[in-house]
C-alpha positions as CSV (number, residue, x, y, z in Angstrom):
1,M,-21.2,-7.1,8.4
2,A,-20.8,-9.5,11.2
3,T,-22.2,-8.5,14.5
4,L,-20.6,-10.8,17.0
5,V,-17.8,-9.2,19.3
6,Q,-15.8,-11.2,21.8
7,V,-15.0,-8.9,24.4
8,I,-11.7,-9.5,26.4
9,N,-10.7,-8.4,29.7
10,S,-7.2,-9.9,30.3
11,G,-5.4,-10.0,33.7
12,S,-1.8,-11.2,34.2
13,S,-2.9,-14.9,34.6
14,S,-6.4,-14.6,33.5
15,I,-8.7,-14.1,30.5
16,K,-12.3,-12.9,31.1
17,Y,-14.7,-12.9,28.1
18,Q,-18.1,-12.5,26.6
19,L,-19.5,-13.1,23.2
20,I,-22.0,-10.4,22.5
21,D,-24.2,-10.3,19.5
22,L,-25.4,-6.9,18.4
23,A,-27.5,-7.9,15.4
24,D,-30.4,-6.0,17.0
25,P,-28.7,-3.2,19.0
26,S,-31.7,-2.6,21.2
27,T,-31.6,-6.2,22.5
28,P,-28.1,-7.4,22.6
29,I,-27.5,-11.1,23.3
30,I,-24.8,-12.6,25.3
31,W,-24.2,-16.0,23.7
32,A,-21.4,-17.1,25.8
33,S,-19.0,-16.0,28.8
34,G,-16.0,-17.5,30.6
35,L,-13.0,-17.1,32.6
36,V,-9.6,-18.8,32.3
37,E,-7.8,-18.8,35.5
38,R,-4.0,-19.4,36.6
39,I,-2.7,-19.2,33.1
40,G,1.1,-20.1,33.4
41,E,0.7,-21.7,36.8
42,G,0.4,-25.4,35.6
43,D,-3.2,-26.0,36.7
44,S,-5.4,-23.7,34.7
45,L,-9.0,-23.7,34.9
46,L,-11.4,-22.6,32.1
47,T,-15.1,-22.1,33.2
48,H,-17.2,-21.6,29.9
49,Q,-20.9,-20.8,29.9
50,T,-23.1,-21.2,26.8
51,R,-26.6,-19.8,26.2
52,I,-28.9,-22.4,24.6
53,G,-31.9,-20.9,22.7
54,R,-33.1,-17.5,22.0
55,G,-36.3,-16.9,23.8
56,A,-37.3,-16.7,27.4
57,D,-36.9,-20.4,27.7
58,S,-33.3,-20.3,26.9
59,E,-30.9,-22.1,29.2
60,T,-27.3,-22.0,30.3
61,A,-24.8,-24.8,30.0
62,T,-21.6,-24.8,31.9
63,T,-18.3,-26.5,31.0
64,Q,-15.2,-26.7,33.1
65,I,-11.8,-27.8,31.5
66,Q,-8.5,-28.2,33.5
67,A,-5.2,-27.8,31.6
68,S,-1.7,-26.5,31.7
69,L,-2.0,-23.4,29.8
70,V,1.6,-21.8,29.6
71,D,0.6,-18.4,28.3
72,H,-2.4,-16.4,26.9
73,A,-1.9,-17.7,23.4
74,A,-2.6,-21.0,24.8
75,G,-5.5,-19.8,26.8
76,F,-7.2,-18.4,23.6
77,Q,-6.6,-21.7,21.8
78,A,-8.4,-23.4,24.6
79,I,-11.3,-20.9,24.5
80,A,-11.5,-21.5,20.7
81,E,-11.7,-25.4,21.4
82,V,-14.4,-25.0,23.8
83,F,-16.4,-22.8,21.5
84,A,-16.0,-25.4,18.8
85,A,-17.2,-28.2,21.2
86,T,-20.1,-26.3,22.8
87,G,-21.0,-23.6,20.2
88,P,-22.5,-21.1,19.6
89,V,-20.4,-19.2,17.0
90,E,-21.2,-21.7,14.1
91,E,-24.9,-21.4,15.1
92,V,-25.3,-17.6,15.4
93,G,-22.7,-16.3,12.9
94,S,-19.1,-15.4,12.4
95,L,-16.9,-13.4,14.7
96,A,-16.4,-9.6,13.8
97,A,-13.6,-9.0,16.2
98,F,-12.0,-9.2,19.5
99,G,-12.7,-6.1,21.6
100,H,-10.0,-5.6,24.3
101,R,-10.4,-3.6,27.5
102,V,-7.0,-1.7,27.8
103,V,-6.7,0.3,30.9
104,H,-4.3,3.1,30.0
105,G,-4.0,4.7,26.5
106,G,-2.2,7.8,27.9
107,D,-3.0,10.9,25.7
108,A,-2.3,9.0,22.5
109,F,-5.9,7.6,22.3
110,S,-9.2,9.4,22.3
111,A,-11.1,6.7,20.7
112,P,-11.0,2.9,20.2
113,A,-8.3,1.6,17.8
114,I,-7.9,-1.4,15.5
115,V,-4.6,-3.0,16.6
116,D,-1.6,-2.9,14.5
117,D,2.0,-2.6,15.3
118,E,1.7,1.2,15.9
119,V,-1.0,0.6,18.4
120,L,0.9,-2.3,20.1
121,T,4.0,0.1,20.4
122,A,1.7,3.0,21.8
123,I,0.1,0.5,24.5
124,E,3.5,-0.7,25.4
125,A,4.7,2.9,25.9
126,C,2.0,3.4,28.4
127,I,3.2,0.5,30.6
128,P,5.0,2.9,33.1
129,L,1.6,4.5,33.6
130,A,-0.1,1.4,34.3
131,P,2.4,-1.2,35.2
132,L,-0.1,-3.7,36.7
133,H,-2.7,-3.7,34.0
134,N,-1.2,-2.7,30.4
135,P,1.3,-5.6,30.3
136,A,-1.6,-8.1,30.9
137,N,-3.9,-6.3,28.4
138,L,-1.0,-6.6,25.8
139,A,-0.7,-10.4,26.5
140,G,-4.5,-10.7,25.9
141,I,-4.3,-8.8,22.6
142,R,-1.1,-10.8,21.5
143,G,-2.7,-14.0,22.6
144,A,-5.8,-13.4,20.5
145,M,-3.6,-12.3,17.4
146,A,-1.7,-15.7,17.7
147,A,-4.6,-18.0,18.1
148,H,-6.8,-16.1,15.5
149,P,-4.6,-14.3,13.1
150,G,-7.2,-13.5,10.5
151,L,-9.4,-11.5,13.0
152,P,-9.2,-8.1,13.8
153,N,-8.6,-7.0,17.3
154,V,-9.8,-3.6,18.7
155,A,-8.4,-1.8,21.9
156,V,-10.8,0.1,23.9
157,F,-9.2,2.4,26.5
158,D,-10.4,3.1,30.0
159,T,-8.8,6.6,29.7
160,A,-10.2,7.5,26.1
161,F,-13.5,9.0,27.1
162,H,-11.7,11.5,29.3
163,Q,-9.4,12.9,26.6
164,T,-12.0,15.6,25.9
165,M,-11.1,17.2,29.4
166,P,-9.8,20.8,29.0
167,P,-6.4,21.7,30.2
168,S,-7.7,23.4,33.2
169,S,-9.0,19.8,34.3
170,Y,-6.2,17.7,33.3
171,L,-2.9,19.8,34.2
172,Y,-1.5,19.3,37.5
173,A,0.2,22.6,39.0
174,I,3.8,21.1,39.0
175,D,6.8,21.9,37.1
176,A,5.7,22.0,33.5
177,E,8.8,20.7,32.1
178,V,9.1,17.8,34.6
179,A,5.3,17.0,33.9
180,A,5.8,16.9,30.0
181,A,9.0,14.8,30.4
182,H,7.4,12.2,32.5
183,R,3.7,12.5,31.0
184,I,2.4,13.4,34.4
185,R,-1.1,14.8,33.9
186,R,-4.8,13.7,34.8
187,Y,-6.1,10.9,32.6
188,G,-9.2,9.6,34.3
189,F,-10.5,6.1,34.2
190,H,-13.8,4.0,34.1
191,G,-14.3,5.7,30.8
192,T,-16.4,3.0,29.3
193,S,-18.8,3.0,32.2
194,H,-19.0,6.8,32.4
195,A,-19.8,6.9,28.7
196,Y,-22.3,4.0,28.8
197,V,-24.5,5.2,31.7
198,A,-24.4,8.9,30.7
199,R,-25.9,7.9,27.1
200,R,-28.4,5.6,28.7
201,A,-29.5,8.6,31.1
202,V,-29.7,10.9,28.1
203,A,-31.9,8.4,26.2
204,T,-34.1,7.6,29.2
205,L,-34.8,11.1,30.1
206,E,-35.0,12.2,26.4
207,L,-32.7,15.0,26.9
208,P,-30.9,16.9,24.3
209,R,-27.7,15.0,23.5
210,E,-25.6,18.2,22.5
211,S,-26.3,20.0,25.6
212,A,-27.3,17.4,28.5
213,R,-25.3,18.0,31.7
214,I,-24.8,14.6,33.6
215,I,-22.8,13.8,36.8
216,T,-22.0,10.2,36.7
217,L,-21.0,8.3,39.9
218,H,-19.2,4.9,39.2
219,L,-19.2,3.5,42.8
220,G,-17.5,0.0,43.4
221,N,-14.6,-1.1,45.1
222,G,-12.8,1.4,42.8
223,A,-14.9,4.5,42.4
224,S,-14.8,7.6,40.2
225,A,-17.0,10.6,39.2
226,A,-17.3,12.4,36.1
227,A,-18.9,15.7,34.8
228,I,-20.3,15.3,31.4
229,R,-21.8,17.9,28.9
230,G,-23.0,16.9,25.5
231,G,-21.5,13.6,25.9
232,R,-18.0,14.8,26.4
233,S,-16.1,14.4,29.7
234,L,-15.2,17.8,31.1
235,D,-13.7,16.5,34.4
236,T,-13.2,13.3,36.5
237,S,-12.1,12.4,39.9
238,M,-9.3,9.8,39.1
239,G,-5.9,11.2,37.9
240,M,-2.8,10.1,36.6
241,T,-3.6,6.8,38.1
242,P,-6.8,5.3,39.8
243,L,-5.7,6.4,43.1
244,E,-6.7,10.0,43.0
245,G,-10.3,11.3,43.8
246,L,-13.1,9.5,45.9
247,V,-12.6,7.3,48.9
248,M,-12.7,3.7,47.6
249,G,-12.7,0.2,49.1
250,T,-9.0,-0.1,49.7
251,R,-7.6,3.2,47.9
252,S,-7.3,6.4,49.7
253,G,-8.3,8.8,47.1
254,D,-7.3,12.3,47.5
255,V,-4.5,12.8,50.1
256,D,-2.0,15.7,50.8
257,P,1.0,14.5,48.7
258,A,3.2,15.6,51.5
259,I,2.0,12.7,53.6
260,C,4.1,10.5,51.4
261,G,7.4,12.3,52.2
262,H,6.4,12.5,55.8
263,L,6.0,8.6,56.1
264,V,9.3,8.0,54.3
265,R,11.3,10.3,56.6
266,E,9.4,9.9,60.0
267,A,8.0,6.4,59.8
268,G,11.0,4.9,57.8
269,M,8.6,3.5,55.1
270,S,9.8,2.9,51.6
271,V,8.3,4.6,48.7
272,A,6.9,1.1,47.7
273,E,5.5,0.6,50.9
274,V,3.7,4.1,51.0
275,E,2.3,3.4,47.5
276,S,1.1,-0.2,48.7
277,M,-0.5,1.3,51.7
278,L,-2.4,4.1,49.7
279,N,-3.7,1.5,47.3
280,K,-4.2,-1.7,49.2
281,N,-4.7,-0.8,52.9
282,S,-6.5,2.7,52.7
283,G,-9.9,3.9,51.9
284,L,-12.7,2.2,53.7
285,K,-10.4,-0.6,54.7
286,G,-7.8,1.7,56.2
287,L,-10.6,3.6,58.1
288,C,-12.4,0.7,59.7
289,G,-10.7,-2.5,58.5
290,E,-13.5,-3.4,56.0
291,N,-13.8,-2.6,52.3
292,D,-17.1,-3.9,51.8
293,L,-20.0,-1.4,52.6
294,R,-22.5,-4.0,53.6
295,P,-20.7,-5.0,57.0
296,I,-19.7,-1.4,57.4
297,H,-23.3,-0.4,57.5
298,R,-24.2,-3.3,59.9
299,R,-21.3,-2.1,62.2
300,A,-22.3,1.6,62.1
301,A,-26.0,0.6,62.8
302,A,-24.5,-1.3,66.0
303,G,-22.8,1.8,67.2
304,D,-19.2,1.1,66.0
305,P,-17.6,4.5,65.7
306,A,-14.9,3.5,63.3
307,A,-17.5,2.2,60.8
308,S,-19.6,5.4,61.2
309,A,-16.5,7.6,60.6
310,A,-15.8,5.6,57.4
311,L,-19.2,6.2,56.0
312,D,-19.1,9.9,56.9
313,V,-15.7,10.3,55.2
314,Y,-16.9,8.3,52.1
315,V,-20.2,10.4,51.6
316,H,-18.5,13.6,52.4
317,R,-15.8,13.0,49.7
318,L,-18.5,12.1,47.2
319,R,-20.8,15.1,48.0
320,S,-17.7,17.3,47.7
321,Y,-17.2,16.1,44.1
322,V,-21.0,16.3,43.3
323,G,-20.9,19.9,44.4
324,S,-18.0,20.8,42.4
325,Y,-19.3,19.3,39.1
326,L,-22.5,21.1,39.7
327,V,-20.6,24.4,39.8
328,E,-18.5,23.3,36.9
329,L,-21.4,22.3,34.6
330,G,-23.7,25.2,35.7
331,G,-26.1,22.9,37.4
332,A,-27.1,19.2,36.2
333,D,-29.9,17.7,34.3
334,A,-29.2,14.3,36.1
335,I,-27.1,12.6,38.6
336,V,-26.3,9.0,37.7
337,F,-25.4,6.1,40.3
338,T,-23.8,3.0,38.8
339,A,-21.7,0.0,39.7
340,G,-21.9,-2.2,42.7
341,V,-22.4,0.4,45.4
342,G,-24.2,3.0,43.2
343,Q,-26.6,0.4,41.9
344,H,-27.3,-1.6,45.1
345,D,-26.8,0.9,48.1
346,A,-29.9,3.0,48.6
347,S,-28.6,4.5,51.8
348,I,-25.4,5.8,50.0
349,R,-27.7,7.4,47.4
350,A,-29.7,9.0,50.0
351,A,-26.8,10.2,52.0
352,T,-25.2,11.7,48.9
353,C,-28.3,13.7,47.9
354,A,-29.5,14.5,51.4
355,G,-30.0,18.4,51.9
356,M,-29.8,19.4,48.3
357,E,-33.5,20.5,48.3
358,W,-32.3,24.0,48.0
359,L,-30.7,23.0,44.6
360,G,-34.1,21.6,43.4
361,L,-32.9,18.1,44.0
362,R,-35.4,15.7,45.9
363,L,-35.3,12.1,46.2
364,D,-38.3,9.8,46.0
365,D,-37.5,7.8,49.1
366,A,-40.0,4.9,48.2
367,A,-38.5,4.6,44.7
368,N,-34.7,4.9,46.0
369,T,-35.5,2.1,48.3
370,A,-37.2,-0.1,45.7
371,A,-34.4,0.5,43.1
372,D,-32.3,-2.9,43.1
373,G,-29.8,-2.0,40.4
374,S,-31.2,-4.6,37.9
375,Q,-32.6,-2.0,35.7
376,I,-32.7,1.7,35.0
377,A,-34.7,3.5,37.8
378,L,-35.8,7.0,38.3
379,V,-35.4,7.7,42.0
380,S,-36.0,11.3,42.2
381,A,-39.2,12.9,43.2
382,T,-41.7,14.2,40.4
383,D,-40.8,17.8,41.4
384,S,-37.2,17.5,41.4
385,Q,-35.4,19.8,39.1
386,I,-32.4,17.4,38.9
387,A,-33.3,13.8,37.8
388,V,-31.5,11.2,40.0
389,L,-31.2,7.6,38.2
390,V,-29.8,4.3,39.0
391,V,-28.4,2.9,35.7
392,P,-26.7,-0.6,35.7
393,T,-23.2,-0.3,33.9
394,D,-22.4,-2.6,31.2
395,E,-18.7,-2.1,30.3
396,E,-18.5,-5.3,28.2
397,L,-21.5,-4.1,25.9
398,E,-19.9,-0.7,25.6
399,I,-16.6,-2.2,24.5
400,A,-18.6,-4.4,21.9
401,Q,-20.4,-1.4,20.7
402,Q,-17.3,0.6,20.4
403,S,-15.4,-2.2,18.7
404,L,-18.2,-2.5,16.0
405,S,-18.2,1.3,15.5
406,V,-14.5,1.5,14.8
407,L,-14.7,-1.5,12.3
408,A,-17.6,0.2,10.5
409,G,-15.4,3.4,10.2
């Protein structure tokens, strides 16, 4: 069976891709990667990187092509041409499939799916739930199908991992008929990341897979937490949309829903303006004008009260979810930090775990400071009853692995 998967993350005017070889699952190889930008805008740019060689002496060659790519099908044709010109498909094997990230699968998908007309229709039906993302994901799938009609396409859904949540986790306490009619429920996101890092944590700590209790914290500009037992998601912080839950770079996370009506009535804002504010001008940015934690830390250290307040709110919300999930799981075998902030911000990890000694959780300060996010690191003390790990996420690898798995049946 072919072991090459081209992973696709398609935006409204872009295609981001990686060519991943899983011939040896323990040591996957990224043979090529690239980005097509400004599709349909007349001045498209394709930046393609190819790995040359297999060993430690391998090098990377970069090719840039400017063209007018009218749609995603033209983008995929340009990618095919640059692969033909620079390799490495002909050298390392044949392509098994395209593995596509799809943001929202609603409650229709609890696993990856080989794309056919029924799957396309189901993804299209979820557009009202993810109007910014699903149309772009569909464009990428259809572009790949048009450019490579003989190859299978696999859809891997951000929401699928959380379909194991029980009704107590996914139901909102609103009118049940209204909720059912409009598909209002909690779906959760970042599923590929939560699944990947939880599995890596279980393997690293040699925990029993069927009973391991893991709290995963995917902390980037978008952020979410998940409570996982036996590899199954029991709860997660994001809801019907990625707005719910933790404080994020520009998203508010949890707010009193009455705020929306209050702003419409009292501030004269439209619904669209309120939604835009909550998604694009809230979170850390709303609290202190910055959505990047690095300058926020510097400002807080210099005595800026707005930056200090932003950090306090960010950590308070994070600790609230960790505490909730510790109760829900009946304790935890491990807490896992991942993504940009989780992997690289030792002070956020320390603040999140501070004062939890009564739970048996103790950080190793030196190990935590030394962990740079480049590899798996155990940052809890040797006598800690709950392990704390930093695990670099790899959503592209997870998509590739899931794609091959569904093809193998």
